[in-house]
N, CA and C atoms of all chains as a GROMACS GRO file, in nm:
protein
  627
    1UNK      N    1   3.934  10.950   1.390
    1UNK     CA    2   3.910  11.085   1.439
    1UNK      C    3   3.861  11.174   1.325
    2UNK      N    4   3.756  11.248   1.348
    2UNK     CA    5   3.703  11.333   1.243
    2UNK      C    6   3.732  11.481   1.264
    3UNK      N    7   3.698  11.533   1.381
    3UNK     CA    8   3.716  11.676   1.405
    3UNK      C    9   3.857  11.708   1.453
    4UNK      N   10   3.872  11.829   1.503
    4UNK     CA   11   4.000  11.871   1.561
    4UNK      C   12   4.010  11.818   1.704
    5UNK      N   13   4.129  11.782   1.746
    5UNK     CA   14   4.144  11.736   1.884
    5UNK      C   15   4.155  11.855   1.980
    6UNK      N   16   4.197  11.970   1.929
    6UNK     CA   17   4.215  12.087   2.014
    6UNK      C   18   4.342  12.083   2.096
    7UNK      N   19   4.428  11.986   2.068
    7UNK     CA   20   4.549  11.970   2.150
    7UNK      C   21   4.668  12.050   2.098
    8UNK      N   22   4.655  12.110   1.980
    8UNK     CA   23   4.767  12.185   1.925
    8UNK      C   24   4.765  12.331   1.967
    9UNK      N   25   4.860  12.407   1.913
    9UNK     CA   26   4.868  12.551   1.944
    9UNK      C   27   4.778  12.632   1.852
   10UNK      N   28   4.708  12.565   1.762
   10UNK     CA   29   4.617  12.631   1.670
   10UNK      C   30   4.567  12.528   1.571
   11UNK      N   31   4.471  12.568   1.486
   11UNK     CA   32   4.412  12.476   1.389
   11UNK      C   33   4.406  12.545   1.254
   12UNK      N   34   4.465  12.486   1.155
   12UNK     CA   35   4.465  12.545   1.021
   12UNK      C   36   4.416  12.443   0.921
   13UNK      N   37   4.321  12.485   0.839
   13UNK     CA   38   4.266  12.400   0.734
   13UNK      C   39   4.300  12.461   0.598
   14UNK      N   40   4.370  12.386   0.516
   14UNK     CA   41   4.401  12.429   0.380
   14UNK      C   42   4.306  12.359   0.283
   15UNK      N   43   4.275  12.427   0.174
   15UNK     CA   44   4.188  12.369   0.072
   15UNK      C   45   4.261  12.375  -0.062
   16UNK      N   46   4.279  12.260  -0.124
   16UNK     CA   47   4.348  12.252  -0.254
   16UNK      C   48   4.245  12.216  -0.361
   17UNK      N   49   4.227  12.305  -0.458
   17UNK     CA   50   4.128  12.280  -0.563
   17UNK      C   51   4.193  12.248  -0.698
   18UNK      N   52   4.325  12.262  -0.708
   18UNK     CA   53   4.394  12.245  -0.836
   18UNK      C   54   4.451  12.105  -0.852
   19UNK      N   55   4.456  12.060  -0.976
   19UNK     CA   56   4.502  11.924  -1.004
   19UNK      C   57   4.628  11.919  -1.086
   20UNK      N   58   4.643  11.811  -1.161
   20UNK     CA   59   4.768  11.782  -1.231
   20UNK      C   60   4.795  11.877  -1.348
   21UNK      N   61   4.694  11.950  -1.392
   21UNK     CA   62   4.716  12.040  -1.505
   21UNK      C   63   4.790  12.167  -1.468
   22UNK      N   64   4.808  12.189  -1.339
   22UNK     CA   65   4.878  12.311  -1.296
   22UNK      C   66   4.980  12.275  -1.187
   23UNK      N   67   5.090  12.209  -1.228
   23UNK     CA   68   5.186  12.159  -1.128
   23UNK      C   69   5.243  12.266  -1.037
   24UNK      N   70   5.254  12.387  -1.089
   24UNK     CA   71   5.309  12.496  -1.007
   24UNK      C   72   5.222  12.526  -0.885
   25UNK      N   73   5.097  12.483  -0.888
   25UNK     CA   74   5.009  12.504  -0.773
   25UNK      C   75   4.997  12.380  -0.686
   26UNK      N   76   5.077  12.279  -0.714
   26UNK     CA   77   5.057  12.151  -0.646
   26UNK      C   78   5.121  12.142  -0.509
   27UNK      N   79   5.235  12.208  -0.489
   27UNK     CA   80   5.315  12.179  -0.368
   27UNK      C   81   5.299  12.280  -0.256
   28UNK      N   82   5.265  12.405  -0.289
   28UNK     CA   83   5.261  12.508  -0.186
   28UNK      C   84   5.170  12.475  -0.068
   29UNK      N   85   5.050  12.420  -0.090
   29UNK     CA   86   4.970  12.385   0.028
   29UNK      C   87   5.042  12.286   0.120
   30UNK      N   88   5.122  12.197   0.063
   30UNK     CA   89   5.197  12.103   0.147
   30UNK      C   90   5.308  12.175   0.224
   31UNK      N   91   5.376  12.272   0.158
   31UNK     CA   92   5.479  12.351   0.229
   31UNK      C   93   5.419  12.421   0.349
   32UNK      N   94   5.308  12.489   0.323
   32UNK     CA   95   5.249  12.572   0.429
   32UNK      C   96   5.192  12.484   0.540
   33UNK      N   97   5.134  12.372   0.501
   33UNK     CA   98   5.080  12.280   0.601
   33UNK      C   99   5.192  12.224   0.688
   34UNK      N  100   5.304  12.189   0.625
   34UNK     CA  101   5.419  12.138   0.701
   34UNK      C  102   5.471  12.245   0.797
   35UNK      N  103   5.475  12.369   0.751
   35UNK     CA  104   5.520  12.478   0.838
   35UNK      C  105   5.427  12.496   0.957
   36UNK      N  106   5.298  12.491   0.932
   36UNK     CA  107   5.200  12.506   1.041
   36UNK      C  108   5.212  12.390   1.140
   37UNK      N  109   5.234  12.270   1.088
   37UNK     CA  110   5.252  12.155   1.178
   37UNK      C  111   5.378  12.172   1.261
   38UNK      N  112   5.483  12.228   1.200
   38UNK     CA  113   5.607  12.254   1.275
   38UNK      C  114   5.586  12.359   1.382
   39UNK      N  115   5.482  12.441   1.366
   39UNK     CA  116   5.446  12.540   1.469
   39UNK      C  117   5.354  12.478   1.574
   40UNK      N  118   5.348  12.346   1.573
   40UNK     CA  119   5.270  12.269   1.672
   40UNK      C  120   5.120  12.289   1.657
   41UNK      N  121   5.077  12.326   1.536
   41UNK     CA  122   4.934  12.337   1.508
   41UNK      C  123   4.881  12.206   1.454
   42UNK      N  124   4.750  12.187   1.472
   42UNK     CA  125   4.681  12.079   1.402
   42UNK      C  126   4.652  12.127   1.261
   43UNK      N  127   4.677  12.042   1.164
   43UNK     CA  128   4.667  12.086   1.025
   43UNK      C  129   4.602  11.979   0.940
   44UNK      N  130   4.513  12.023   0.851
   44UNK     CA  131   4.455  11.932   0.753
   44UNK      C  132   4.451  12.001   0.618
   45UNK      N  133   4.460  11.923   0.513
   45UNK     CA  134   4.440  11.975   0.377
   45UNK      C  135   4.322  11.900   0.316
   46UNK      N  136   4.225  11.976   0.269
   46UNK     CA  137   4.106  11.919   0.205
   46UNK      C  138   4.123  11.933   0.055
   47UNK      N  139   4.115  11.821  -0.017
   47UNK     CA  140   4.132  11.819  -0.162
   47UNK      C  141   3.995  11.809  -0.226
   48UNK      N  142   3.957  11.914  -0.296
   48UNK     CA  143   3.826  11.913  -0.359
   48UNK      C  144   3.839  11.964  -0.503
   49UNK      N  145   3.729  11.960  -0.578
   49UNK     CA  146   3.733  11.992  -0.722
   49UNK      C  147   3.841  11.906  -0.788
   50UNK      N  148   3.946  11.965  -0.845
   50UNK     CA  149   4.048  11.882  -0.912
   50UNK      C  150   4.159  11.834  -0.816
   51UNK      N  151   4.153  11.880  -0.692
   51UNK     CA  152   4.259  11.850  -0.596
   51UNK      C  153   4.291  11.703  -0.578
   52UNK      N  154   4.188  11.614  -0.572
   52UNK     CA  155   4.219  11.472  -0.549
   52UNK      C  156   4.312  11.410  -0.655
   53UNK      N  157   4.318  11.472  -0.774
   53UNK     CA  158   4.410  11.420  -0.876
   53UNK      C  159   4.554  11.413  -0.826
   54UNK      N  160   4.590  11.504  -0.736
   54UNK     CA  161   4.728  11.513  -0.690
   54UNK      C  162   4.767  11.397  -0.599
   55UNK      N  163   4.668  11.326  -0.547
   55UNK     CA  164   4.695  11.222  -0.448
   55UNK      C  165   4.700  11.082  -0.510
   56UNK      N  166   4.690  11.073  -0.643
   56UNK     CA  167   4.690  10.942  -0.708
   56UNK      C  168   4.827  10.875  -0.694
   57UNK      N  169   4.825  10.745  -0.662
   57UNK     CA  170   4.950  10.668  -0.653
   57UNK      C  171   5.034  10.685  -0.779
   58UNK      N  172   4.966  10.690  -0.893
   58UNK     CA  173   5.037  10.693  -1.021
   58UNK      C  174   5.091  10.832  -1.054
   59UNK      N  175   5.055  10.929  -0.973
   59UNK     CA  176   5.090  11.068  -1.006
   59UNK      C  177   5.199  11.125  -0.916
   60UNK      N  178   5.197  11.087  -0.788
   60UNK     CA  179   5.278  11.160  -0.689
   60UNK      C  180   5.428  11.157  -0.717
   61UNK      N  181   5.476  11.054  -0.784
   61UNK     CA  182   5.619  11.050  -0.816
   61UNK      C  183   5.650  11.106  -0.954
   62UNK      N  184   5.544  11.139  -1.028
   62UNK     CA  185   5.566  11.181  -1.167
   62UNK      C  186   5.555  11.331  -1.187
   63UNK      N  187   5.491  11.400  -1.093
   63UNK     CA  188   5.485  11.545  -1.108
   63UNK      C  189   5.545  11.612  -0.986
   64UNK      N  190   5.583  11.736  -1.005
   64UNK     CA  191   5.634  11.819  -0.896
   64UNK      C  192   5.608  11.963  -0.935
   65UNK      N  193   5.630  12.054  -0.841
   65UNK     CA  194   5.597  12.194  -0.869
   65UNK      C  195   5.676  12.252  -0.985
   66UNK      N  196   5.795  12.198  -1.012
   66UNK     CA  197   5.876  12.253  -1.121
   66UNK      C  198   5.889  12.153  -1.236
   67UNK      N  199   5.783  12.074  -1.255
   67UNK     CA  200   5.785  11.980  -1.366
   67UNK      C  201   5.889  11.871  -1.345
   68UNK      N  202   5.977  11.854  -1.441
   68UNK     CA  203   6.076  11.746  -1.433
   68UNK      C  204   6.192  11.780  -1.340
   69UNK      N  205   6.205  11.909  -1.304
   69UNK     CA  206   6.318  11.950  -1.220
   69UNK      C  207   6.277  11.946  -1.073
   70UNK      N  208   6.372  11.922  -0.987
   70UNK     CA  209   6.346  11.928  -0.844
   70UNK      C  210   6.273  11.807  -0.790
   71UNK      N  211   6.225  11.819  -0.668
   71UNK     CA  212   6.164  11.707  -0.597
   71UNK      C  213   6.025  11.677  -0.652
   72UNK      N  214   5.987  11.549  -0.651
   72UNK     CA  215   5.850  11.514  -0.689
   72UNK      C  216   5.752  11.549  -0.578
   73UNK      N  217   5.625  11.550  -0.615
   73UNK     CA  218   5.522  11.584  -0.518
   73UNK      C  219   5.523  11.491  -0.396
   74UNK      N  220   5.558  11.364  -0.418
   74UNK     CA  221   5.560  11.268  -0.307
   74UNK      C  222   5.651  11.313  -0.194
   75UNK      N  223   5.760  11.382  -0.229
   75UNK     CA  224   5.854  11.431  -0.127
   75UNK      C  225   5.784  11.532  -0.035
   76UNK      N  226   5.706  11.623  -0.095
   76UNK     CA  227   5.640  11.727  -0.016
   76UNK      C  228   5.522  11.670   0.062
   77UNK      N  229   5.456  11.570   0.004
   77UNK     CA  230   5.346  11.505   0.076
   77UNK      C  231   5.401  11.435   0.201
   78UNK      N  232   5.511  11.361   0.183
   78UNK     CA  233   5.572  11.289   0.295
   78UNK      C  234   5.620  11.386   0.403
   79UNK      N  235   5.677  11.498   0.357
   79UNK     CA  236   5.725  11.598   0.453
   79UNK      C  237   5.610  11.646   0.541
   80UNK      N  238   5.493  11.668   0.480
   80UNK     CA  239   5.378  11.718   0.555
   80UNK      C  240   5.319  11.609   0.645
   81UNK      N  241   5.296  11.492   0.588
   81UNK     CA  242   5.228  11.388   0.666
   81UNK      C  243   5.316  11.336   0.780
   82UNK      N  244   5.448  11.340   0.762
   82UNK     CA  245   5.537  11.293   0.869
   82UNK      C  246   5.528  11.386   0.990
   83UNK      N  247   5.481  11.509   0.969
   83UNK     CA  248   5.463  11.604   1.078
   83UNK      C  249   5.321  11.599   1.133
   84UNK      N  250   5.239  11.511   1.078
   84UNK     CA  251   5.104  11.493   1.132
   84UNK      C  252   4.994  11.560   1.052
   85UNK      N  253   5.027  11.619   0.937
   85UNK     CA  254   4.925  11.682   0.855
   85UNK      C  255   4.829  11.576   0.801
   86UNK      N  256   4.698  11.601   0.815
   86UNK     CA  257   4.595  11.506   0.767
   86UNK      C  258   4.551  11.545   0.626
   87UNK      N  259   4.525  11.445   0.545
   87UNK     CA  260   4.483  11.468   0.407
   87UNK      C  261   4.339  11.417   0.391
   88UNK      N  262   4.250  11.505   0.346
   88UNK     CA  263   4.108  11.475   0.341
   88UNK      C  264   4.053  11.488   0.199
   89UNK      N  265   3.964  11.395   0.163
   89UNK     CA  266   3.891  11.407   0.036
   89UNK      C  267   3.744  11.376   0.062
   90UNK      N  268   3.659  11.413  -0.036
   90UNK     CA  269   3.519  11.373  -0.026
   90UNK      C  270   3.478  11.300  -0.154
   91UNK      N  271   3.374  11.218  -0.141
   91UNK     CA  272   3.334  11.130  -0.250
   91UNK      C  273   3.296  11.204  -0.379
   92UNK      N  274   3.218  11.313  -0.371
   92UNK     CA  275   3.183  11.381  -0.496
   92UNK      C  276   3.305  11.429  -0.575
   93UNK      N  277   3.409  11.470  -0.504
   93UNK     CA  278   3.530  11.514  -0.574
   93UNK      C  279   3.604  11.397  -0.638
   94UNK      N  280   3.597  11.281  -0.573
   94UNK     CA  281   3.655  11.162  -0.636
   94UNK      C  282   3.577  11.129  -0.763
   95UNK      N  283   3.443  11.134  -0.754
   95UNK     CA  284   3.359  11.105  -0.871
   95UNK      C  285   3.388  11.202  -0.985
   96UNK      N  286   3.404  11.328  -0.952
   96UNK     CA  287   3.430  11.430  -1.054
   96UNK      C  288   3.553  11.394  -1.137
   97UNK      N  289   3.651  11.334  -1.070
   97UNK     CA  290   3.777  11.300  -1.138
   97UNK      C  291   3.786  11.152  -1.177
   98UNK      N  292   3.670  11.083  -1.167
   98UNK     CA  293   3.666  10.939  -1.198
   98UNK      C  294   3.770  10.861  -1.120
   99UNK      N  295   3.780  10.891  -0.993
   99UNK     CA  296   3.877  10.823  -0.906
   99UNK      C  297   3.804  10.747  -0.796
  100UNK      N  298   3.868  10.642  -0.745
  100UNK     CA  299   3.822  10.573  -0.625
  100UNK      C  300   3.930  10.590  -0.519
  101UNK      N  301   3.891  10.573  -0.394
  101UNK     CA  302   3.986  10.593  -0.283
  101UNK      C  303   4.107  10.500  -0.300
  102UNK      N  304   4.084  10.385  -0.363
  102UNK     CA  305   4.195  10.290  -0.384
  102UNK      C  306   4.299  10.343  -0.482
  103UNK      N  307   4.260  10.440  -0.563
  103UNK     CA  308   4.356  10.499  -0.657
  103UNK      C  309   4.452  10.596  -0.589
  104UNK      N  310   4.419  10.632  -0.465
  104UNK     CA  311   4.498  10.734  -0.396
  104UNK      C  312   4.602  10.669  -0.305
  105UNK      N  313   4.702  10.746  -0.269
  105UNK     CA  314   4.804  10.699  -0.176
  105UNK      C  315   4.738  10.664  -0.042
  106UNK      N  316   4.809  10.587   0.039
  106UNK     CA  317   4.755  10.545   0.168
  106UNK      C  318   4.741  10.665   0.263
  107UNK      N  319   4.649  10.650   0.356
  107UNK     CA  320   4.639  10.747   0.464
  107UNK      C  321   4.544  10.862   0.438
  108UNK      N  322   4.468  10.856   0.330
  108UNK     CA  323   4.374  10.964   0.299
  108UNK      C  324   4.243  10.938   0.374
  109UNK      N  325   4.189  11.041   0.437
  109UNK     CA  326   4.063  11.028   0.509
  109UNK      C  327   3.948  11.078   0.422
  110UNK      N  328   3.839  11.002   0.424
  110UNK     CA  329   3.718  11.043   0.353
  110UNK      C  330   3.630  11.122   0.450
  111UNK      N  331   3.589  11.240   0.408
  111UNK     CA  332   3.493  11.314   0.488
  111UNK      C  333   3.381  11.360   0.396
  112UNK      N  334   3.281  11.427   0.451
  112UNK     CA  335   3.173  11.481   0.371
  112UNK      C  336   3.162  11.632   0.390
  113UNK      N  337   3.064  11.689   0.323
  113UNK     CA  338   3.049  11.833   0.327
  113UNK      C  339   3.022  11.889   0.466
  114UNK      N  340   2.943  11.816   0.543
  114UNK     CA  341   2.914  11.866   0.678
  114UNK      C  342   3.040  11.864   0.764
  115UNK      N  343   3.117  11.756   0.752
  115UNK     CA  344   3.242  11.746   0.830
  115UNK      C  345   3.339  11.856   0.789
  116UNK      N  346   3.346  11.883   0.657
  116UNK     CA  347   3.434  11.991   0.611
  116UNK      C  348   3.392  12.125   0.671
  117UNK      N  349   3.262  12.153   0.665
  117UNK     CA  350   3.215  12.281   0.718
  117UNK      C  351   3.241  12.293   0.868
  118UNK      N  352   3.226  12.183   0.938
  118UNK     CA  353   3.252  12.187   1.082
  118UNK      C  354   3.399  12.212   1.110
  119UNK      N  355   3.486  12.144   1.034
  119UNK     CA  356   3.630  12.168   1.049
  119UNK      C  357   3.663  12.315   1.020
  120UNK      N  358   3.601  12.369   0.914
  120UNK     CA  359   3.629  12.507   0.876
  120UNK      C  360   3.582  12.605   0.983
  121UNK      N  361   3.464  12.581   1.039
  121UNK     CA  362   3.411  12.674   1.138
  121UNK      C  363   3.490  12.669   1.268
  122UNK      N  364   3.547  12.554   1.297
  122UNK     CA  365   3.624  12.542   1.422
  122UNK      C  366   3.770  12.577   1.405
  123UNK      N  367   3.817  12.589   1.283
  123UNK     CA  368   3.958  12.620   1.260
  123UNK      C  369   3.988  12.766   1.295
  124UNK      N  370   4.114  12.793   1.324
  124UNK     CA  371   4.157  12.931   1.344
  124UNK      C  372   4.178  13.002   1.211
  125UNK      N  373   4.209  12.923   1.108
  125UNK     CA  374   4.227  12.981   0.976
  125UNK      C  375   4.194  12.876   0.870
  126UNK      N  376   4.132  12.923   0.763
  126UNK     CA  377   4.106  12.838   0.646
  126UNK      C  378   4.172  12.909   0.527
  127UNK      N  379   4.260  12.838   0.460
  127UNK     CA  380   4.335  12.897   0.349
  127UNK      C  381   4.304  12.815   0.224
  128UNK      N  382   4.253  12.882   0.124
  128UNK     CA  383   4.206  12.811   0.005
  128UNK      C  384   4.292  12.843  -0.117
  129UNK      N  385   4.327  12.738  -0.189
  129UNK     CA  386   4.406  12.754  -0.312
  129UNK      C  387   4.327  12.702  -0.432
  130UNK      N  388   7.591  13.754   2.467
  130UNK     CA  389   7.489  13.654   2.437
  130UNK      C  390   7.547  13.514   2.450
  131UNK      N  391   7.673  13.497   2.409
  131UNK     CA  392   7.731  13.362   2.404
  131UNK      C  393   7.738  13.297   2.542
  132UNK      N  394   7.768  13.376   2.647
  132UNK     CA  395   7.787  13.310   2.776
  132UNK      C  396   7.653  13.273   2.841
  133UNK      N  397   7.546  13.347   2.811
  133UNK     CA  398   7.418  13.309   2.869
  133UNK      C  399   7.350  13.201   2.786
  134UNK      N  400   7.393  13.182   2.662
  134UNK     CA  401   7.321  13.092   2.573
  134UNK      C  402   7.417  13.007   2.493
  135UNK      N  403   7.487  12.923   2.560
  135UNK     CA  404   7.578  12.834   2.489
  135UNK      C  405   7.500  12.717   2.432
  136UNK      N  406   7.500  12.702   2.300
  136UNK     CA  407   7.412  12.602   2.240
  136UNK      C  408   7.451  12.458   2.273
  137UNK      N  409   7.348  12.378   2.301
  137UNK     CA  410   7.370  12.235   2.323
  137UNK      C  411   7.386  12.164   2.190
  138UNK      N  412   7.330  12.225   2.087
  138UNK     CA  413   7.336  12.163   1.955
  138UNK      C  414   7.328  12.271   1.848
  139UNK      N  415   7.397  12.248   1.738
  139UNK     CA  416   7.386  12.340   1.624
  139UNK      C  417   7.324  12.267   1.507
  140UNK      N  418   7.224  12.332   1.448
  140UNK     CA  419   7.152  12.276   1.334
  140UNK      C  420   7.187  12.358   1.211
  141UNK      N  421   7.254  12.297   1.116
  141UNK     CA  422   7.299  12.371   0.997
  141UNK      C  423   7.197  12.358   0.884
  142UNK      N  424   7.124  12.466   0.859
  142UNK     CA  425   7.026  12.468   0.750
  142UNK      C  426   7.070  12.565   0.641
  143UNK      N  427   7.199  12.594   0.633
  143UNK     CA  428   7.246  12.686   0.529
  143UNK      C  429   7.220  12.623   0.393
  144UNK      N  430   7.176  12.706   0.301
  144UNK     CA  431   7.146  12.659   0.166
  144UNK      C  432   7.006  12.602   0.151
  145UNK      N  433   6.935  12.582   0.261
  145UNK     CA  434   6.799  12.525   0.253
  145UNK      C  435   6.696  12.638   0.245
  146UNK      N  436   6.590  12.610   0.172
  146UNK     CA  437   6.483  12.708   0.160
  146UNK      C  438   6.363  12.669   0.244
  147UNK      N  439   6.278  12.769   0.264
  147UNK     CA  440   6.150  12.750   0.332
  147UNK      C  441   6.077  12.630   0.268
  148UNK      N  442   6.018  12.541   0.343
  148UNK     CA  443   5.996  12.545   0.488
  148UNK      C  444   6.096  12.461   0.567
  149UNK      N  445   6.205  12.418   0.504
  149UNK     CA  446   6.294  12.322   0.572
  149UNK      C  447   6.354  12.373   0.704
  150UNK      N  448   6.404  12.498   0.710
  150UNK     CA  449   6.460  12.541   0.839
  150UNK      C  450   6.358  12.533   0.953
  151UNK      N  451   6.234  12.568   0.925
  151UNK     CA  452   6.131  12.562   1.030
  151UNK      C  453   6.103  12.417   1.069
  152UNK      N  454   6.090  12.332   0.971
  152UNK     CA  455   6.058  12.192   0.999
  152UNK      C  456   6.173  12.126   1.076
  153UNK      N  457   6.295  12.151   1.033
  153UNK     CA  458   6.409  12.088   1.100
  153UNK      C  459   6.430  12.145   1.240
  154UNK      N  460   6.397  12.274   1.258
  154UNK     CA  461   6.406  12.332   1.392
  154UNK      C  462   6.305  12.267   1.485
  155UNK      N  463   6.183  12.247   1.434
  155UNK     CA  464   6.078  12.185   1.516
  155UNK      C  465   6.120  12.045   1.559
  156UNK      N  466   6.188  11.974   1.471
  156UNK     CA  467   6.234  11.839   1.507
  156UNK      C  468   6.352  11.846   1.602
  157UNK      N  469   6.446  11.937   1.575
  157UNK     CA  470   6.570  11.943   1.653
  157UNK      C  471   6.546  11.990   1.796
  158UNK      N  472   6.445  12.074   1.817
  158UNK     CA  473   6.421  12.126   1.952
  158UNK      C  474   6.380  12.011   2.045
  159UNK      N  475   6.324  11.906   1.986
  159UNK     CA  476   6.283  11.790   2.067
  159UNK      C  477   6.402  11.703   2.104
  160UNK      N  478   6.515  11.725   2.039
  160UNK     CA  479   6.634  11.643   2.066
  160UNK      C  480   6.724  11.703   2.173
  161UNK      N  481   6.689  11.823   2.222
  161UNK     CA  482   6.765  11.880   2.333
  161UNK      C  483   6.674  11.882   2.456
  162UNK      N  484   6.735  11.906   2.572
  162UNK     CA  485   6.658  11.905   2.696
  162UNK      C  486   6.591  12.041   2.717
  163UNK      N  487   6.483  12.041   2.795
  163UNK     CA  488   6.419  12.167   2.834
  163UNK      C  489   6.522  12.255   2.904
  164UNK      N  490   6.530  12.379   2.862
  164UNK     CA  491   6.627  12.474   2.918
  164UNK      C  492   6.753  12.487   2.835
  165UNK      N  493   6.779  12.387   2.751
  165UNK     CA  494   6.897  12.394   2.665
  165UNK      C  495   6.868  12.481   2.542
  166UNK      N  496   6.977  12.518   2.476
  166UNK     CA  497   6.968  12.612   2.363
  166UNK      C  498   7.008  12.543   2.233
  167UNK      N  499   6.926  12.568   2.131
  167UNK     CA  500   6.954  12.520   1.995
  167UNK      C  501   7.002  12.638   1.912
  168UNK      N  502   7.111  12.616   1.839
  168UNK     CA  503   7.157  12.718   1.744
  168UNK      C  504   7.120  12.673   1.603
  169UNK      N  505   7.051  12.759   1.532
  169UNK     CA  506   7.012  12.732   1.393
  169UNK      C  507   7.094  12.824   1.303
  170UNK      N  508   7.156  12.766   1.202
  170UNK     CA  509   7.226  12.844   1.100
  170UNK      C  510   7.147  12.834   0.971
  171UNK      N  511   7.114  12.949   0.912
  171UNK     CA  512   7.034  12.946   0.790
  171UNK      C  513   7.069  13.064   0.702
  172UNK      N  514   7.049  13.045   0.572
  172UNK     CA  515   7.076  13.152   0.476
  172UNK      C  516   6.948  13.207   0.413
  173UNK      N  517   6.837  13.138   0.428
  173UNK     CA  518   6.709  13.186   0.376
  173UNK      C  519   6.668  13.310   0.458
  174UNK      N  520   6.657  13.427   0.393
  174UNK     CA  521   6.623  13.549   0.469
  174UNK      C  522   6.489  13.539   0.540
  175UNK      N  523   6.403  13.447   0.495
  175UNK     CA  524   6.274  13.429   0.562
  175UNK      C  525   6.287  13.373   0.702
  176UNK      N  526   6.406  13.328   0.738
  176UNK     CA  527   6.422  13.265   0.869
  176UNK      C  528   6.399  13.365   0.982
  177UNK      N  529   6.427  13.493   0.957
  177UNK     CA  530   6.409  13.593   1.063
  177UNK      C  531   6.260  13.605   1.101
  178UNK      N  532   6.172  13.644   1.009
  178UNK     CA  533   6.030  13.647   1.046
  178UNK      C  534   5.974  13.510   1.083
  179UNK      N  535   6.024  13.406   1.019
  179UNK     CA  536   5.972  13.272   1.049
  179UNK      C  537   6.002  13.232   1.193
  180UNK      N  538   6.123  13.260   1.238
  180UNK     CA  539   6.158  13.217   1.374
  180UNK      C  540   6.086  13.300   1.480
  181UNK      N  541   6.058  13.428   1.449
  181UNK     CA  542   5.974  13.506   1.541
  181UNK      C  543   5.834  13.444   1.550
  182UNK      N  544   5.779  13.407   1.435
  182UNK     CA  545   5.645  13.347   1.433
  182UNK      C  546   5.644  13.211   1.501
  183UNK      N  547   5.747  13.131   1.472
  183UNK     CA  548   5.754  12.995   1.528
  183UNK      C  549   5.765  13.002   1.679
  184UNK      N  550   5.851  13.092   1.727
  184UNK     CA  551   5.870  13.106   1.871
  184UNK      C  552   5.742  13.155   1.938
  185UNK      N  553   5.678  13.253   1.877
  185UNK     CA  554   5.556  13.309   1.933
  185UNK      C  555   5.446  13.202   1.943
  186UNK      N  556   5.438  13.116   1.843
  186UNK     CA  557   5.332  13.016   1.841
  186UNK      C  558   5.363  12.898   1.933
  187UNK      N  559   5.488  12.851   1.932
  187UNK     CA  560   5.520  12.730   2.008
  187UNK      C  561   5.555  12.758   2.153
  188UNK      N  562   5.597  12.883   2.182
  188UNK     CA  563   5.638  12.915   2.318
  188UNK      C  564   5.785  12.891   2.346
  189UNK      N  565   5.857  12.830   2.252
  189UNK     CA  566   6.002  12.817   2.270
  189UNK      C  567   6.065  12.955   2.253
  190UNK      N  568   6.164  12.985   2.340
  190UNK     CA  569   6.212  13.122   2.351
  190UNK      C  570   6.316  13.155   2.244
  191UNK      N  571   6.290  13.264   2.174
  191UNK     CA  572   6.387  13.315   2.076
  191UNK      C  573   6.483  13.408   2.149
  192UNK      N  574   6.608  13.364   2.162
  192UNK     CA  575   6.704  13.442   2.239
  192UNK      C  576   6.770  13.550   2.154
  193UNK      N  577   6.778  13.526   2.025
  193UNK     CA  578   6.837  13.628   1.940
  193UNK      C  579   6.865  13.577   1.800
  194UNK      N  580   6.870  13.670   1.708
  194UNK     CA  581   6.908  13.638   1.570
  194UNK      C  582   7.019  13.734   1.531
  195UNK      N  583   7.130  13.679   1.489
  195UNK     CA  584   7.243  13.762   1.451
  195UNK      C  585   7.285  13.724   1.310
  196UNK      N  586   7.300  13.823   1.225
  196UNK     CA  587   7.342  13.794   1.088
  196UNK      C  588   7.492  13.817   1.074
  197UNK      N  589   7.560  13.712   1.028
  197UNK     CA  590   7.704  13.726   1.001
  197UNK      C  591   7.725  13.690   0.854
  198UNK      N  592   7.752  13.792   0.774
  198UNK     CA  593   7.762  13.768   0.630
  198UNK      C  594   7.626  13.724   0.578
  199UNK      N  595   7.624  13.611   0.510
  199UNK     CA  596   7.498  13.561   0.455
  199UNK      C  597   7.425  13.467   0.551
  200UNK      N  598   7.485  13.440   0.665
  200UNK     CA  599   7.430  13.337   0.754
  200UNK      C  600   7.362  13.400   0.876
  201UNK      N  601   7.238  13.359   0.897
  201UNK     CA  602   7.166  13.399   1.017
  201UNK      C  603   7.194  13.296   1.128
  202UNK      N  604   7.235  13.345   1.243
  202UNK     CA  605   7.256  13.258   1.360
  202UNK      C  606   7.139  13.282   1.454
  203UNK      N  607   7.060  13.180   1.476
  203UNK     CA  608   6.940  13.192   1.557
  203UNK      C  609   6.957  13.108   1.682
  204UNK      N  610   6.932  13.168   1.798
  204UNK     CA  611   6.941  13.094   1.924
  204UNK      C  612   6.801  13.078   1.982
  205UNK      N  613   6.766  12.953   2.012
  205UNK     CA  614   6.633  12.920   2.063
  205UNK      C  615   6.647  12.833   2.187
  206UNK      N  616   6.573  12.869   2.290
  206UNK     CA  617   6.576  12.787   2.411
  206UNK      C  618   6.449  12.702   2.419
  207UNK      N  619   6.468  12.572   2.440
  207UNK     CA  620   6.352  12.484   2.459
  207UNK      C  621   6.288  12.514   2.593
  208UNK      N  622   6.158  12.538   2.594
  208UNK     CA  623   6.091  12.579   2.717
  208UNK      C  624   5.995  12.474   2.772
  209UNK      N  625   5.970  12.368   2.696
  209UNK     CA  626   5.870  12.272   2.744
  209UNK      C  627   5.897  12.136   2.685
   0.00000   0.00000   0.00000
């Protein structure tokens, strides 16, 4: 499935542009996405620029919003995806970070710029970080 | 309020911060029958505006929020 199904109570698209160099910005999009999913909305997070760094298998258990304290990022990712939040990346952003899709955790969807724009235009809200 | 809305289940989210009370409420409402009432206990002050927003968006009925000391008691009726 690429676009929105339209079956939820709303559609929210989050955009995460920050990577591992700013852990304090890593978890909030997952919190908000999980909250929106709990409100029975369809939710996706698009990781672009440095964002795909956060989805690396080797990273998700090693960083968290408060550094060494508190829950790792994997906890917040699981919280969001268990509620149906979709995680999206595009190839140019993987290239920018010298990553391949295999470097990322399971369940990430590859989309392109046109698909992103279509999701954004059809969403009820687009929130960018 | 108590006699019209006797909770079928109580969900204790005291001590938990956003977004956990909302997420756990969304899960717990599915564990009761349509027409039954869920009682949520929470200490995060954000629960008041959050539950108004959650109810408005999902259509589940917010019967009331009462603060006793540090604990917010939220009553929600499953509508669908």
